[in-house]
C-alpha positions, -999 to +999 in steps of 0.1 A: -466+306+181-459+295+216-489+282+234-493+270+270-519+247+285-536+278+300-541+294+266-576+292+251-585+261+232-600+267+197-618+241+177-626+248+140-655+231+124-662+213+101-625+203+098-623+194+135-588+209+138-579+223+172-551+241+190-543+264+218-535+301+211-527+331+233-554+356+241-555+383+215-547+360+186-568+369+155-590+339+145-577+340+110-541+335+123-551+306+144-569+290+114-538+294+092-515+279+118-537+249+119-540+247+081-577+256+081-586+273+048-602+307+053-606+329+023-590+364+025-589+389-003-580+422+014-551+411+036-569+416+069-583+450+062-618+439+070-633+450+036-637+419+016-658+399+040-646+366+027-632+355+060-665+354+079-669+328+106-697+317+131-689+317+168-708+288+183-721+291+218-728+264+244-710+235+261-696+210+237-691+179+260-676+158+232-648+182+228-646+195+264-651+231+253-675+258+266-677+284+239-695+317+246-699+350+228-677+369+253-648+346+244-640+368+215-632+405+212-660+431+208-670+442+173-641+461+158-646+494+138-637+474+107-666+449+114-690+477+122-681+495+089-684+463+069-718+454+085-731+489+075-719+487+039-724+450+032-742+419+046-730+404+079-755+379+092-763+378+129-737+357+147-711+362+120-677+378+126-648+387+104-620+363+114-593+389+105-608+414+130-619+391+158-595+381+185-596+350+207-603+357+244-614+323+256-622+287+246-640+287+213-658+266+187-656+284+154-676+273+124-663+282+089-697+287+070-701+265+041-720+291+021-687+311+021-665+281+015-660+276-022-659+239-032-628+224-045-618+246-074-620+234-109-585+236-123-589+243-159-553+243-171-543+216-195-516+210-222-530+216-257-509+189-274-492+210-300-459+196-313-427+214-303-394+210-321-370+195-296-336+208-286-336+202-248-310+216-225-306+181-210-296+152-232-291+115-224-258+100-237-251+062-235-214+052-236-194+020-231-163+028-210-130+010-212-124-011-182-095-003-159-060-013-171-029-013-150-009-001-180-033+029-184-036+046-150-065+068-160-094+072-135-128+058-141-144+093-144-117+103-169-122+073-191-159+080-190-152+116-202-130+102-229-159+080-241-183+109-241-160+130-262-152+101-285-188+090-291-207+123-286-183+150-292-186+165-257-155+185-249-144+202-217-171+183-196-177+191-160-194+169-134-216+177-104-193+171-075-220+150-057-217+124-085-180+117-081-184+093-051-210+073-071-192+069-105-173+038-098-203+020-083-225+029-112-199+019-138-196-015-123-233-020-118-237-013-155-208-035-165-190-004-179-220+007-198-237+038-185-260+066-196-250+101-187-274+130-185-256+161-200-269+195-192-259+222-217-282+252-218-263+282-230-238+283-259-204+291-246-210+274-212-193+242-202-215+211-206-221+193-173-228+157-163-258+159-139-268+123-136-254+088-144-275+056-148-261+021-152-267+005-185-290+020-212-314+046-200-339+053-228-362+078-211-360+109-191-385+135-181-390+172-175-416+193-158-433+224-172-452+243-146-472+275-144-474+288-108-505+309-108-517+330-079-549+310-079-540+277-094-509+257-102-508+236-134-480+211-139-471+189-169-448+158-169-431+157-203-408+132-220-376+149-228-370+124-256-404+123-274-416+157-264-450+142-255-469+152-223-471+121-202-494+134-175-508+167-162-520+177-127-533+209-111-543+222-077-553+254-060-523+275-049-521+268-011-509+304-007-545+314-010-549+308+027-525+337+033-544+360+010-564+356-022-548+384-043-512+392-048-511+424-027-527+407+003-499+382+002-473+409+001-491+425+030-490+392+049-452+391+044-449+426+056-470+420+087-456+386+096-418+380+101-421+344+090-447+351+063-423+347+033-410+314+046-445+300+052-456+309+017-424+296+001-428+263+019-465+260+010-459+264-027-429+240-028-449+214-009-477+217-034-453+213-063-438+182-047-473+168-043-481+175-079-449+159-091-459+128-070-493+128-086-481+129-122-454+103-115-479+079-098-503+084-127-477+076-153-457+051-133-426+072-136-398+074-110-396+110-098-358+107-098-360+104-136-370+140-138-339+159-149-351+193-161-378+217-148-392+250-161-413+273-141-432+305-148-452+328-126-461+364-120-434+385-102-447+378-067-452+341-073-417+341-089-401+357-059-420+335-033-412+303-051-375+313-052-376+323-015-372+360-022-390+386-001-416+402-024-420+434-003-403+457-028-430+447-054-457+460-031-450+497-040-433+520-065-409+516-082-419+478-080-383+467-080-376+430-089-348+413-070-339+396-103-355+401-137-334+379-159-337+341-164-329+320-133-308+289-135-303+267-104-305+231-091-338+217-082-324+206-048-318+242-039-356+247-041-364+216-021-379+199-051-380+161-048-366+150-081-332+138-093-306+154-072-288+167-102-319+181-120-318+217-132-344+244-129-349+272-155-372+301-148-382+324-176-373+361-172-397+387-159-407+416-182-413+442-154-423+446-118-459+436-125-454+417-158-438+384-149-423+352-162-458+340-169-464+369-193-431+361-209-442+325-214-475+337-229-455+359-253-433+330-262-463+308-269-484+333-289-455+351-305-467+387-311-431+395-317-432+371-347-462+387-364-465+412-392-499+423-379-507+439-345-515+411-320-529+418-285-524+392-259-543+396-226-539+374-195-569+383-174-565+380-136-564+400-105-535+419-122-541+417-159-509+414-181-511+429-216-487+425-245-492+442-278-471+443-309-455+427-340-421+419-353-412+456-354-421+466-319-437+451-288-449+468-257-463+455-224-480+466-193-500+454-163-534+468-153-548+466-118-582+449-125-585+435-090-602+403-081-637+412-094-635+390-125-628+360-101-658+368-080-641+382-049-657+417-051-691+404-063-718+399-037-727+365-051-694+357-067-673+326-063-646+307-080-652+282-108-665+252-089-695+228-091-726+248-084-713+281-099-733+297-127-709+300-157-732+311-185-761+336-186-787+347-212-814+372-205-846+375-226-848+412-237-886+412-236-894+393-204-860+400-187-861+363-175-827+346-173-814+313-185-783+300-168-758+271-171-741+258-140-708+240-136-715+203-129-749+204-147-751+197-185-784+212-191-794+249-192-818+260-165-848+259-189-841+224-201-855+190-188-834+174-161-818+207-148-840+209-117-832+174-106-794+179-112-796+212-093-809+194-062-777+174-061-751+200-073-768+231-060-766+266-074-742+285-051-728+316-068-716+332-100-681+326-114-660+348-136-672+339-170-708+344-159-700+377-142-689+390-176-720+376-194-746+387-169-735+424-169-732+424-207-766+407-210-781+433-186-767+460-209-780+444-241-815+438-226-817+474-213-816+466-176-785+488-172-776+519-192-743+523-210-731+541-178-739+510-157-770+522-139-797+497-132-831+510-145-855+509-116-885+517-138-883+482-152-897+469-120-931+475-135-922+450-162-904+423-142-902+413-106-866+405-113-858+442-108-859+449-071-852+479-048-818+477-031-817+507-007-812+538-029-804+517-059-818+487-077-807+451-083-814+422-107-824+388-093-805+363-114-815+332-095-842+322-071-837+290-052-823+277-019-798+305-023-810+337-040-783+353-062-787+390-069-766+413-091-764+445-072-755+480-084-722+477-065-715+445-084-720+463-117-697+491-105-670+466-095-670+451-130-670+485-146-639+495-126-621+463-134-629+464-171-621+501-174-587+495-158-579+467-183-592+487-213-573+518-203-541+497-201-547+484-236-554+518-249-521+531-235-503+504-254-522+512-286-513+549-281-476+538-278-479+518-310-497+547-328-526+524-338-564+528-335-573+491-339-557+456-333-557+428-358-561+399-335-567+392-298-556+362-277-571+356-243-547+336-221-551+319-188-577+297-172-601+325-168-596+338-204-603+303-217-639+305-206-647+341-215-670+344-245-652+370-267-684+385-278-695+393-243-660+406-234-663+430-263-699+440-255-687+448-220-658+468-233-632+446-218-612+445-251-611+468-281-631+463-313-618+435-334-631+409-359-645+383-336-632+356-359-597+368-349-604+367-312-595+334-295-589+318-262-555+302-260-559+283-227-529+280-204-505+297-228-481+303-199-479+266-192-474+259-229-447+285-231-430+268-202-431+235-221-416+252-252-387+264-230-384+229-215-381+211-248-361+236-268-333+257-253-335+279-284-368+292-271-351+302-239-327+323-258-356+337-279-376+349-249-345+362-231-338+384-262-374+393-267-379+404-231-349+428-234-366+444-265-401+447-250-409+482-240-425+483-205-452+509-199-460+518-163-497+527-164-497+546-131-472+571-146-490+577-179-510+610-179-537+596-203-545+566-182-572+584-162-588+598-194-589+563-210-602+549-177-631+574-175-642+567-211-639+529-205-664+530-176-692+531-202-703+500-221-687+493-243-669+527-243-679+563-242-659+575-272-645+544-291-666+529-318-671+492-322-681+487-358-670+451-361-689+442-330-720+460-343-719+436-373-726+407-350-745+423-321-772+449-319-760+474-294-785+495-275-790+530-288-776+558-267-803+580-251-804+615-266-815+648-252-836+673-272-806+689-288-795+656-302-766+652-278-762+622-255-777+629-221-742+629-206-731+657-230-704+639-248-704+639-286-724+612-303-706+582-315-704+583-353-683+552-362-650+566-351-631+580-322-639+615-309-613+639-320 
């Protein structure tokens, strides 16, 4: 953006970053250009409210700025509509809908700024049989002889064939000018890194080291839309040397996937900006793990990446616009092979990148990695694998048949559509229990060891604060409200309970539940419950479609994948109706299975072939085109479900009785649940 000295000067606080911008520039665009983090979920549609800012007024002598209320555009229709439907405090504006008209001091409110996110993705330490695509081969090369006029490179190739059996070797052209120098530095003893991924392809020399090189490294990385988790792995021992994670910097362009696609569509250089941001973050993470483990980043020779289709495209530098609407066409669905240097990754110049194949337009390489890790296609029984996120990815099957789909759950489970929601960070409530008699809550907060009713909690809360409700607690609080009778199976908050507890309060024409009273009051509103119902119904409906395709009425096991899935309590997920009935002993959280699947592909090229073949066999179901999706969705709005029975859950949890009318029918008129599906 070209700016002249006459353009308005904008100062962002508390970061102190400043710059000049032409009149009419949206505040959020100015913030992004300066690298100021402003949350955005809706892609500038003015409906999420996460991009609120405070316009400061007065003369700020220290900065030489006079900021007044008329230095911004008047309230837009989007802001007026938002203020009517949600809370917009006096003086607050939506930065996506407010334009710069003069010098400004803009404060990004700290009650909206989520603290540094807790990155909860780590390697689980399982042992993987090694068969890496890159191998180190030490050879001793014959010295030059005037009677044998063979070039240094050719004698090195002969040594590799003689000692290692490598035939028909190729070499990266960039290495040719270095071979003689390296051979002499190593006194004719060198270690070659040979890359040979697919059978039938020619093996290739990608790096040469003088003398004996007895260690080389690889990277396995899950590029999530919210967080990036990266592991530095020894290609020789298979052990994870170091791990690091960070928030995906693309969040500043839009929190959910569709808002990032919208950003690309509305900004000519949007794709380049997001590609650059994620590659810079990856280089920083590589630097972090190398510094922690005292490894030279140029010793990294192989890298495996996974991500959802939009992250996949943006990382590769591909415009994701086609994924923003039907038919959700991928630019490339198969596995990707390229040089790390082509992706601006600061590792060995000859290092190779492998990216797992995508399953479908909204079921990406991350879902393929989860499938590789958990192996539903290797099972005799029916295994359900769910990666819960803004776009849930679902895989169901066994060795005979595997099906997959995505379901548009939206960002509610991550707190974006919840009035008091926030990401998992210190100060966020992560666990909730509600007394069914008194309706009083107990909570556990990230950063505080004790529960809220235990000694020491109050003192710790003074330091850490209680600032919002993160995803795992959002699941639990709605499920607990159902179990304690605060909400009906249809999700309606019972206002009559206000006579029993002052936790039940009036909220316009509906009611709400006060979860926390403190410096910041946290209230679960009727709209919050509805947002969770919509999200869980979308996920359950997607699962039911896959079960229909498989011709089954129950699943044998369930795996929750992803950072969010790791911290979901399976019992509460089932009470809510997020997943179908199943023996809770066979429901487990599998952590960052996508990252582990990437590690499997890094350490064993056989796994690359396995997932490539598996993805070709997986049947992709497009939920939007399935006629029964809406029916399943409507039934799934109830808790746990309007028609599906949950007998295994009922063995562990006492579910509330459905209210009956005088004729013995449920008050909504649907047949009474009798331990099986309605026919």
